[in-house]
N, C-alpha and C positions, 0 to 999 in steps of 0.2 A: 508506555507499559510494560511490564514483566511478564512472560509465558513460562511457566512450567510445563512440559510433557509429560505423560503418563508413559509408560512401555511401550502401549498400543500405538500411541500416538506418534515416537518416537519411529515407529516402524512403517506407518501408513501415511503419517502426515498430517498438520492442522493448517487449514487453508487460514489466511488471512486477507481480510479484503476491503479496502479502507477506499468509501465514497466523500468526495472531498464537496465540501458547499460550491455556491458559484461566487465568482469575480466578475466586475465589468473588465473589459479591457479596453485599449486606447480609442476604439470607436463606439464605446459604451453598449458592445454587445455583450451578452453573460457567457461566460465560458467556464471550465472546472476550474479549481483553485489547484494549484502543484501540491502532490504528497510525494511521499516517499517510504520506503519502509528500511530498516536499519536493523541488522543481525549482528551482534557484537560489534557494534562500530561500524559496520561494512554496509555500505548501501545494496541492498539487492532486489530494490524494486522502485520505479518511481513512474510518473505521468507523464514525460516529457515528450512521450511519443504523440500526444493528444486524447490520448483515452482518458476516460472519466474517473478512473478509479487504479487504484496500485492494487497489485495482489501477488501472494507468493506463498508457497506451501514451505512450512519447516518441518524439521527432520530431524 
């Protein structure tokens, strides 16, 4: 998706938060699916650390 920030949002930021659905792991247990946030093609957030969401503040 493309997000265009207002002048105010460029100053204070705009919080992006992605909460992925669940997927089964190798033992059949549910875990959060992987997610990542790219800004201008560069990864700025992911949930590889075991978190259940990705979040980043755009400015």
